[in-house]
VOPADREN-953370 format. One record per residue (C-alpha): x, y, z; residue in three letters; chain. Coordinates in nm, 4 decimals. Layout:
<pts>
(pt (X, Y, Z), "ALA", "A") ...
</pts>
This chain:
<pts>
(pt (3.9912, 15.6917, 23.0828), "MET", "A") (pt (4.1835, 15.3800, 23.1685), "GLU", "A") (pt (4.1372, 15.1984, 23.4996), "TYR", "A") (pt (4.3137, 14.8983, 23.6450), "LEU", "A") (pt (4.0908, 14.6482, 23.8231), "LEU", "A") (pt (4.3135, 14.4709, 24.0753), "LEU", "A") (pt (4.1720, 14.1424, 24.2030), "ILE", "A") (pt (4.2706, 14.0485, 24.5578), "HIS", "A") (pt (4.1689, 13.7050, 24.6816), "ALA", "A") (pt (4.2721, 13.4233, 24.9109), "ASP", "A") (pt (4.4403, 13.1676, 24.6803), "PRO", "A") (pt (4.3598, 12.8931, 24.9309), "ALA", "A") (pt (3.9909, 12.9513, 24.8577), "GLY", "A") (pt (4.0307, 12.8525, 24.4921), "LEU", "A") (pt (4.2489, 12.5569, 24.5826), "GLN", "A") (pt (3.9873, 12.4336, 24.8320), "ALA", "A") (pt (3.7225, 12.4066, 24.5604), "LEU", "A") (pt (3.6398, 12.0752, 24.3987), "ARG", "A") (pt (3.7613, 12.0396, 24.0398), "GLU", "A") (pt (3.4173, 12.1082, 23.8904), "ALA", "A") (pt (3.3731, 12.4169, 24.1108), "GLU", "A") (pt (3.7213, 12.5412, 24.0190), "ARG", "A") (pt (3.6454, 12.4947, 23.6493), "SER", "A") (pt (3.3202, 12.6868, 23.6901), "THR", "A") (pt (3.5010, 12.9691, 23.8711), "ALA", "A") (pt (3.7708, 12.9935, 23.6041), "LEU", "A") (pt (3.5067, 12.9829, 23.3297), "ALA", "A") (pt (3.3382, 13.2825, 23.4956), "ALA", "A") (pt (3.6613, 13.4799, 23.4514), "TYR", "A") (pt (3.6751, 13.3758, 23.0857), "GLY", "A") (pt (3.3154, 13.4899, 23.0348), "ALA", "A") (pt (3.3923, 13.8179, 23.2111), "TYR", "A") (pt (3.6886, 13.8846, 22.9794), "MET", "A") (pt (3.4687, 13.8020, 22.6825), "GLN", "A") (pt (3.2094, 14.0546, 22.8070), "ALA", "A") (pt (3.4818, 14.3204, 22.8432), "LEU", "A") (pt (3.6033, 14.2485, 22.4880), "GLN", "A") (pt (3.2517, 14.2497, 22.3428), "THR", "A") (pt (3.1859, 14.5870, 22.5086), "ALA", "A") (pt (3.5097, 14.7182, 22.3577), "GLY", "A") (pt (3.6536, 14.8260, 22.6939), "VAL", "A") (pt (3.9188, 14.5556, 22.7477), "ALA", "A") (pt (4.2786, 14.6693, 22.7088), "ARG", "A") (pt (4.4376, 14.3698, 22.8817), "GLY", "A") (pt (4.4317, 14.1413, 23.1773), "GLY", "A") (pt (4.6015, 13.8422, 23.3271), "ASN", "A") (pt (4.5876, 13.5975, 23.6115), "ARG", "A") (pt (4.8967, 13.6162, 23.8306), "LEU", "A") (pt (5.0830, 13.3249, 23.9854), "ARG", "A") (pt (5.0803, 13.3123, 24.3662), "SER", "A") (pt (5.2996, 13.5300, 24.5840), "ALA", "A") (pt (5.5176, 13.2233, 24.6457), "ASP", "A") (pt (5.6442, 13.2633, 24.2883), "ALA", "A") (pt (5.7226, 13.6323, 24.3342), "THR", "A") (pt (6.0618, 13.8002, 24.3529), "THR", "A") (pt (6.0917, 14.1504, 24.4957), "THR", "A") (pt (6.3623, 14.3961, 24.3874), "VAL", "A") (pt (6.4630, 14.7035, 24.5855), "ARG", "A") (pt (6.7492, 14.9476, 24.5443), "VAL", "A") (pt (6.8658, 15.1059, 24.8674), "ARG", "A") (pt (7.1710, 15.3264, 24.8847), "GLY", "A") (pt (7.2691, 15.2222, 24.5343), "GLY", "A") (pt (7.2656, 14.8530, 24.6286), "LYS", "A") (pt (7.0197, 14.6124, 24.4646), "THR", "A") (pt (6.8364, 14.3747, 24.6988), "GLU", "A") (pt (6.6587, 14.0730, 24.5507), "VAL", "A") (pt (6.4201, 13.8928, 24.7857), "LEU", "A") (pt (6.1886, 13.5965, 24.7450), "ASN", "A") (pt (5.8236, 13.6891, 24.7753), "GLY", "A") (pt (5.6453, 14.0051, 24.8752), "PRO", "A") (pt (5.6047, 13.8784, 25.2371), "PHE", "A") (pt (5.2300, 13.9211, 25.2371), "ILE", "A") (pt (5.0815, 13.9269, 25.5854), "GLU", "A") (pt (4.7200, 13.9008, 25.4794), "THR", "A") (pt (4.5400, 13.6022, 25.3325), "ARG", "A") (pt (4.4370, 13.7962, 25.0240), "GLU", "A") (pt (4.6947, 13.8366, 24.7490), "GLN", "A") (pt (4.6957, 14.0218, 24.4205), "LEU", "A") (pt (4.5724, 13.7457, 24.1930), "GLY", "A") (pt (4.5110, 13.9206, 23.8652), "GLY", "A") (pt (4.4127, 14.2371, 23.6875), "TYR", "A") (pt (4.2125, 14.3827, 23.4028), "TYR", "A") (pt (4.2990, 14.7054, 23.2253), "LEU", "A") (pt (3.9851, 14.8700, 23.0920), "ILE", "A") (pt (3.9108, 15.1926, 22.9068), "ASP", "A") (pt (3.5747, 15.3404, 23.0056), "VAL", "A") (pt (3.4270, 15.6929, 23.0135), "PRO", "A") (pt (3.4258, 15.7421, 23.3924), "ASP", "A") (pt (3.4721, 15.5989, 23.7416), "LEU", "A") (pt (3.1069, 15.4948, 23.7732), "ASP", "A") (pt (3.1412, 15.2750, 23.4658), "THR", "A") (pt (3.4673, 15.1286, 23.5997), "ALA", "A") (pt (3.2967, 15.0520, 23.9318), "LEU", "A") (pt (3.0114, 14.8832, 23.7468), "SER", "A") (pt (3.2578, 14.6561, 23.5625), "TRP", "A") (pt (3.4387, 14.5855, 23.8907), "ALA", "A") (pt (3.1124, 14.4737, 24.0504), "ALA", "A") (pt (3.0564, 14.2309, 23.7615), "ARG", "A") (pt (3.4050, 14.0801, 23.8005), "CYS", "A") (pt (3.3918, 13.7266, 23.9471), "PRO", "A") (pt (3.6663, 13.8300, 24.1902), "GLY", "A") (pt (3.4268, 14.0710, 24.3617), "ALA", "A") (pt (3.2177, 13.7772, 24.4839), "SER", "A") (pt (3.5035, 13.5922, 24.6583), "HIS", "A") (pt (3.7601, 13.8635, 24.7213), "GLY", "A") (pt (3.7927, 14.2334, 24.6533), "THR", "A") (pt (3.8439, 14.4330, 24.3376), "VAL", "A") (pt (4.0431, 14.7534, 24.3700), "GLU", "A") (pt (3.9692, 15.0123, 24.1020), "VAL", "A") (pt (4.2560, 15.2462, 24.0297), "ARG", "A") (pt (4.2718, 15.5119, 23.7562), "PRO", "A") (pt (4.5753, 15.5021, 23.5321), "ILE", "A") (pt (4.8003, 15.8028, 23.5582), "TRP", "A") (pt (4.9151, 15.8441, 23.2000), "ALA", "A") (pt (5.2776, 15.9310, 23.1340), "MET", "A") (pt (5.3135, 16.3058, 23.0906), "GLY", "A") (pt (4.9782, 16.3758, 23.2590), "GLU", "A") (pt (4.9987, 16.6045, 23.5613), "SER", "A") 
</pts>
């Protein structure tokens, strides 16, 4: 079953790190992706640019509204994701706990609702 691991973190935390610490943190994400690929569970994943670079689209009453940003009111933002394919939720939770994002933010684990599945 596929699960999306959504990484929420305070982007200011990464920016506050010294260059060597930031490189170490980013290398940890690279190693984590390599572990997912080696285990054969990785289906995809990406780091996301900050919410400042986000555009939100809504359609209300047939009218399209385009707004800058998601207007996040918390310090933590969605910073990236991994799509994994594992046998069950326990395995997905285990991979989430190993994600570097779990040590400085939170990792939300959400099962994928496949198209056509009820």
